[in-house]
N, C-alpha and C positions, 0 to 999 in steps of 0.2 A: 734532242727533236723528237715530237711524237709521231708515232707511225701512222696514227689515225687522228683525222680532224677532232675537234674539240667536240663537235655535235654529230659523231658518227652514228649512223645508223645501227644499233645492236640488236639482233634478234636473240631472247635469252630463251632457252629451250627447257621446259619445266614439265611436271608430271609424267608423261611417259606411259609404258606399258608394264612395268616389272612392279613385284611386290612392294618396292619402296616408292611407289607413286607419290604418298602422301608426305613423304620427307622432301622429295624432290618439288612439290608444290611449295612448302615452306622454304627449302632453301631458293626456288626461282623468286617467289615473290620477294624477299629479303634483298636478293641481288638486284633485282629488276629496280626496285624502289632507290636503291643506294647508287646506282648505275643513271638513273635519271635524276637524282641530286647531284650530280657530277656534271649534267649538261648534256647528256648523251639522247639520242632518239630512241628511245626504246619500245620494241615490240614483244609481248610476250606469246610464245608459241606453245601451246600444249602439244606435245609431240607425239604424232600417230603415224600409221602407216602411209599418209599420204605426205610425210614431212618432205621429202625431195621437191613435188610440187609446190608446196606452200613455201618454202624457201626461194625457189626458182621464181616465183611469182612476188615475193618481196625484196628481193635482192639486197641482203641487208651487207654494210660493209663489214660486220664482223658476226661471228656467233659465239654467244656464249653458253657452254653448256654446264646447265645444273640439273642433269638428269643424274638419277641413280638406278643401279642394280642394272641386270641384264636388258640388253638392248641399246640402253643409252651409256652403258660404262664399260661393255666389253669389246668395244672394237666395230659394233654394228652402225652406229649412229657415227662415228668417225668415218667410218669408209664411205656414208653417203655424203659428208662434207668434203671429204677429198675428191669425190667423183665432181662435186658441184664447184670444186676450187673456191670454197670459201673458208678466208681466215677462222679458226677458231680455238677457244682455250682448253688448257689442259693436255693431256696426252693422247698419243698419235693411235693409229690402228693395231699396231703390233704389241706395244707396252700396254694398253688397256685391254686387250685379249689377254695377255700374258697374266697380269694383276688379276684378273677378276677369275683365272683357273687356278685355284688355291693350290692343287698339286703341282703343276708346270711352275707357277711361280716359284715355289721353294724349292723346285729342282735348279732355277736359273739362280737363286739366292745362294744356294747351297754351293754351287760351282764359284760362285764369286766369294766365299768365303764368309758368308753372312750366318751366324748361327739361327738354325729353325727348328722347330719341334721335328720329333721323329712321329712316326705313325703312318697312315696313308690312305688310302680308297678301298672301300668295301662296299660287296652289295649291300643296299638298304634294307631289305629282309634279313639277310644273316646278321646284320648288327641288332635287329628288332627281336633275335632269336638268342643270341648266346653274346657274350663278352668276347668280342674279338681281340681284344688286350686287357690287362688287367686293370681295373678300376683303380683311381680315379681317371675318368678321360672326357674329353668334350668331342660331341657329336656336331658337325656341323655340314651344310651342303658344300659342294665344291664351288658353286659358282653364285652365289648370292653375296650380300652385303648388310650392314645395319642389326648383324645378329639375329637375320630372319633365320628360323628353322634351327637354331642352335639349343643344343640340350647338354647340362652336364650331369654325367654319370657319377655318384660318389663309390667309396669304398661301401659294400654293404647294399647297396641298391640292385634291384633286379635288372635286367637289360631293358633300354629304353624302347617302348613299342612304337613310338611315333614314326619314326621312318619307314615301319613295315606297313603303315595304314593304307587303305584304297585313295584315301584323300591326299597322299604327299606328293607334292607336285615340284619337288626341288631336284629331279633326277635320279636315275636308278642307283647312282653310288654316291657315298657320303665320305666324309674326310672324318677319319678318327684320330686323335691326338691325345697324348700323355696330359692330364691337367697339369700345369705349372703353377705350385702355390706361390702365393706373395703378390707382388704388385702390378697394376694395370697401369702401363706408361704409355705415352704416345708423343711423337715428333712430327711436326709440321717443317716441309721443306719447300724453298721457294727455287725454282730451277732457273736462275740468273744467268746472263750473258758470259760472265767469269766463272761460273761454275754452281753447283747447286749450294745452298745456304739454309742450314736448320737453324730453326729458331730457338726453341728450348724445350725443355721436356716437361711435362704435364704428369702427375700420378691422378690417377681416378678412383675413386672409392664409391661404389653402389652405394645407395642407403638402404637396399636390402637385396638378398640373392647375389647373383652374379652381373657381370654389365651387358645385359640383354637389351633387347630393343627399348624396353620401358626406361630402362636405366639411362640409356643414350638420349631420349627425346623427351621425357616428361618432365616437366618442371619439378625441381627437386630431387629428382631420380638419382642423382650421383654428385658429390661433392669434388670439385676440381682444385687441386693444389699446384700452383705454378710461380716459380719454379720448382720441381719436384725435391724433396729432401732425400738426397742421395748422396754416397761417397763420390766425391769430386770424378773419380776414376770411371765410376759407371756412368753419371750425368755426361761426360766428354764420350764415353763409347757408346751411348744412345745416340748421340748428335752424328758421330761419325758413320754408325752403321746405318743411319737412316740416309745420309747422303750417298755412301755406298751404295744401298739398295735401289736409290732414286737412277745412278749411273749406271749399274747393272741391265735393269729392267728397261732402260731408254727412257724414262719418264720425262715431261714437258711440264712447265706452269707449275701449280701446286701439288703437292702429295701429302700423305698422312700415313706415318709408319706405326704400327702397334707392336706392342711388346708385352711379355711377361717377366716379372724379375722376380726369382726367388732370394731373398734377402737373407736367407738361412743358408742357404748352400752356395750362394753368389752366382746363381745361372742365369743367365739372360738369352732370353730367345726374341727372334723377331717373328710374330706371328701372320702379318701380310701387311701390304702396301695399298692404299687408298689411294686411284687416281682421280677421282671425284668426289672428295670428301664433303661432309655436310657443312651447308653454311646457313644452317638454322640459327635462332636465337639461343641453343643450347649448345651449339656445335664448338668442339673444340679448335679447329682451324682459327677462325676470327678470335676467339679468345686470347690464342698464343701471339697471332700477328697485333694484338692492342699491345700486349703484354711487351713486345718491343717495340711499341711505339708507331705502330701501322694500323690506323684505324679502319674502320670496316670500309669507308670509300675509298681510302685510298688504295686497300686491298684489291677489291674489284677492278678499280682503275687500273693498277699494275696488271692484273690478270689480262684485261682489255689488250693493253700495250704489248702482252706478251703474246697474243693471239699470231697464229700464222697457217700458211699451208702451202707447201705439206708440212705434216709434224713428225 
């Protein structure tokens, strides 16, 4: 039996205030169109500082959170929705905040037995002055997604000047991690009533450079192989670790776990867990869902049915 009526009023949150606004607009547009095709009454809400007032006036049955990045993905909007007692999709306040903070997320995952890269947080200006760890390494903001502000420093490179620039807006500390050579992998997890279900593993190959913002969202920016051609034991390990991470972080709804796998040294590390994964035409979650027989409309309908408050 459905939790919500077939013509339920669904408010789709999109856009927002973060550096990932454009991605969220694309995700929200795709989800809103699919929800309308499912028969829901849909209102698109470009989420701003007046979100609580807008939603209090709309009084939707369900809120579909298609926001990405800070404010929409870090527990802030989730707190607004909890205060308004509105059922919503994806993860709740605590798990959203944990997964958005890469350093704290790694601490939780490490405690749960999930392998994560070493490295840590460093002052951004120090990182711009010298190599704080031996190259090759990756510099990334501690609380951004979509590879915004990510830099790869290779052996022989000078220190990366970008984090020390006056126009750097991604925080005073940055995460610096050793670069793990090999494959870029990801796993989608659906948090179902009888436990999390990992769908499959995708092997992602950027058409140039590394898996940065352009490779993720530009048409033709990367090639996706699913299921990934991995040794069966590694494939299974990816699935189980994604489910383990989903539970350890207290996630709900859909998550996506991202890995690096050094197939020469047989080293697998989980880089991060995304609680608001992309739902754009080039996104990995809809692609994996389709691979296991769950079309886009069925996926967003499942997400609405899974919505609740509190999360």
